[in-house]
N, C-alpha and C positions, 0 to 999 in steps of 0.2 A: 674608574679611579682607583689607584692605589690607597689603600687605609693610610698608607706613610704621610699622605699630603692632606688629611682633611681634618686632622686634630690640631686645635689651636696652641696646646702645650707640648712641644716637640723639642728635644735636644738632639745633638750629635754626640752617642756615647762612645762610638769607635771611631778614629782616624780614617775619613776617608768612607765612611758609611753614610747611608741615607739618613735622614730624619727618621725618629722613632718616636711613638708616644711614650712617656715615661710613668709605666704601670707597674711601679716597685710596688710589692704585696706580698701576701701570703696567701696561699690557696690547697685545696685538696681535689684530686682525681680519683673516681673509686667507680669500681664494679661491686654490686652487692651479689655475692655467690648464690644466695637462697633465691632471688626473684630474677637475677640478670639485669636490673635496672643498673644504669652508669650515668653519671653526674658529675658535675664540678661547682664546688663552692668557694667563694673568693671574698676578701676584704682587703681595701687599700686606701690610703690617703691619696686618692685620685678621684676627681669628680666622673661620674657615671662608668665604673670599672665593667660593668655587665656587657657592654657590646663588644669589648677587648678581649678580655682573658678566657672566657668559659665558651667553650664549643662541644656538642656532643649531638649524635645521632643515633636513632633507634637501630639495634642490630649492627652497629657498626664501631662506636667507639666514643672515646671523651677525649678531650684536650684542654690544656691550660696552658697560656702562651703570655709571658709576662717579663718582668724587668724593662731592658731597654726593646721594647715589643716590636716583633715583626708579626704582625696579625696572620698573616699569609700560613703560620704554621697550623691556625687553627683550621680553617677549611681546607688547607692542602694535605692536612695529617689525615683528616678524615675521608679525603678522596682515595690516598694510598691504602688505607686501611680499608675502605669499601672495595678497591682492587683485590684483597686478599693480602695485603702485608700485615704482618705482627706490627703492635705497637713499636717495639724496637726498630725494626726494617725502615717503619716509615718516618721514624725519628732520625735515623741515621741517614736515608735519603734526603732528608730535608737539611740536615745541619752541612752536609757535604754540600749543597746547592747553595748554600748561604756563607758568603765571605766574610761577613761579619758577624757570626755566630757567638764570639767569646761574650758579647753584652747579652745572650738572651739566656733565658730560663724557660724551660718547657718540662711537660709531664703529660704521658698520654697512657690511655687504657683502651685495650680493644675488647670485641666482644666475646671474647674466650678468657678473659681475666688477665692476659700478659700485661705488663707494665714497663714502660720506659720512662726515665727522665734524665734531664740535662741541666747543670748549672753553670754556665760560662765563667771563665777566670776572670772576666771583666764586669760580671755582676757585682754591686755595690755592696760590702758587708754591712751586717753580717749577713751570709747568705748561703743556701744549702738546701738539700731533699734528702728524704729518705723514703725508702719503699717497703711496702709489707704486702701481703697477701691480698692482690687483686685491687692495690690502691697506692696513691705516692702523694706525698706532703712536701712543698716546698714555699721558700720563702727568700726575699732579698730585702735588703736595706733595713733590716730587723734590728731592734735595740740592742739585742745580745744574741748568743748561738743556742739558745736554749728552746727557741719558739719552735722548729720543727720536730725536734724530738717530742716535746709537750703535745704537739698535734698527733703525732704517730700514735704515742701512748693514749691519748684521749679517745681515737678513733677505734682502736683495738677491743678497749675495754666498754665502749659504749653499747647499748643495747637500743631498739628500737629501728624502725626502718632506715634506710639511707640517708633520706634528709636528715633526720635527727642525729645520725651518726655524723655526718659531715657537721652539721652547726656545734657540735660539742667539740670537734676538732678546730673550728674557728675560734670557739670560744676559749678553748684553752691556749691558743696563739696568743690573744688578747691579754689573757690571765698572767702570760708568762712575760709580757711585754710589750708584744705588737709591733707595729711599724714604727720606726724609731720618728717618724714625723707626726704620729698621731693615727687618727680614724676619718673616713668620710663617706665611702659608698661600699655597698656589698652585694652580691648577687648568688642566685643558685639557679643551677640549670641541670634538670635530671630527665632522662627518657626512659621509655618501656625497653624491655629486653629484646621484643621483637617488633618489628613496623608494621604498621596496619595500611600502609599506602597514603596515610593522611598524617603529615608532620605536626600539624596543631594538635591532633589526637595524641601522638605520641609523646607529647611533652607533659609530664606530670607535674613538673615544677619549672616556671620559667618566671622568675621573680628577680626583681632589681631595685636597690635602694640607691637611688643616684646622686644624693646630698644630703647627710645627716649626722648631727653629733653623736648619735649611738646608731650606727647602722647595723650591727648585730642585732641589737633588741629591737629595730624595725623590721629586720629579715625575719626574725623568731615569730613578729605579730603578722607578717605576711604569710607565712608559712602557716599558722594557724587559720587565717582566714582562707587560705587556698583549699585546705583541707574542708572547712565549714563548706566552702562554695562547690566543692566536689562531691560531698555528700547531698547537697542539693540537687545538684544536676543528676545524681543516681537516682533520687526521688522522683524527678520530672520522668526519667527513662520508665522506672518502674511503674509510674501510672500510665504511660503510653503503652506499657505490657500489660496493663490491667493486673498489677500486684499490689494493690491498695495496702497489705500490710506492710509489705518491705518498703513500698514509699515513705508509710508513715513513720517507719525506725529510721529511715534515712533522714527525714525532714527533723526529726526529733533531736537525733544526734547533731546534726548539724546547728540547730538553735542552741544547744546546750555547748557546743564547742564556741562559739561565738554569739553570747547572749547580747553583745551591744549591737547587733546589727539586727535591727528591727524587722527588717524584709525577710529575714530568715525565720524568725517567729510567724511572721504573717502568712507563709507558706505553709509552715506547720499547722497553724491552725485551721487553714482551707482544707489541707488534706483530714485533718482530724474530723473536721465537721460533714465533709463528703463520704466518711467512713465510718460512719455510727459510732461517733465519739462526739457528741455535742455537747455534753456539758463542760467537759475539758477544752473543747474548741472555743465554746463561748466564753471561758473563763480567760483565756489566752488571747482573743480577739478583744476583749475589754482592756487587757494590759497593753496590747500593741496600741490601739486608739488613744489610749491615755498618753502615750508617749508621743505618736505621731498620728494625729486623727486624720490625717488625709487619706491613710490607707482604707478607711472605710469607704471613700469613693470608688475604690476600684471592685469592689464586690459585685454591685450591678453590673459592670462591664464583663466581670468574668462569667457571671451567669448567661450573658447574650453570646458567649462562645462555647459553650459546653464545660468551664471549668468551675462551675459553682451552680447548684440546682436552679432551673431556670422557673422559679416560684416565687411570687412577689412576696409572700408572707415570711418565707424563710429569708430572703435578701432583707427583708426589714428587721427580721429577729436580729440579726449581726449588725446592720449598719445603725440601729437605735442604742448600740451600745457605746456609739461613739459620744465623747462629753460634749454636751452643749455648750456653744459659743455664743457670745453677745451678739454676732452676726447671722444667727441663724433666726429664722424668723418662722413662726408658726404656721402650718399649713391649714388649709381650710377644707 
């Protein structure tokens, strides 16, 4: 089924053209020269922009397709780059095949950092794009023509990893005036430089804000949580590899990054307890149980599968830190 017939909010933007999703927006496509990571970040006054605009594949490239969207530019652009075309060759090929390209806005970057971008003359103003070293920023239906220059300047001066730099570009767009209609949804998709053969592993960030009064603030929050859970996953891997010191560090960093996520603190406490840091672990267990007492119920279960000492005294030492409830009954 074509994407062009499944979205409820459709318009005919060019005479004789098939209906297209109305995804007017600002976005950035980029490759990090240091790590080789590639991705797309986007914000729009459009419900659930994430499934439409951003496309990326590890070892291949990234594509943003927007304005009077032909979503095909995303998967087809990746397919052409996978076959060996540069970003410019892929974009040129798709534009030639699209009889209604005047309403499209598309940007691509390939795995070597080559960039290509197109803003059709029928894109609703203010609209335009600018390219830099291994990145492109683009926008349409903006409140003023300073949006994409502000994005370019912000990305070029930003520090940090690719996600942070792209977020600063989006925030600069909003600060400069943003979409003339306002804001609604946002997304970020970043993939590794080299494919592992497992696409779900290759996606470093794949986050969407479907509908929000402050989509960029929410996207920032989700990025922070993604970083925290990635650290927790690293801790789990270290445990499996019998590297308790590295696991402990990863768990602690995760808990610091997202202190509101009680589960991260719980697993940090488990790791501390099982790696000879009991006083600190007991203190953290007490804090966790004070906030969400049901986590204490998990400790005996962990002991049964080798994730906590299979010792009733040690299990009791932790479980008894749970605050008593009026529902608790004394044991005999």
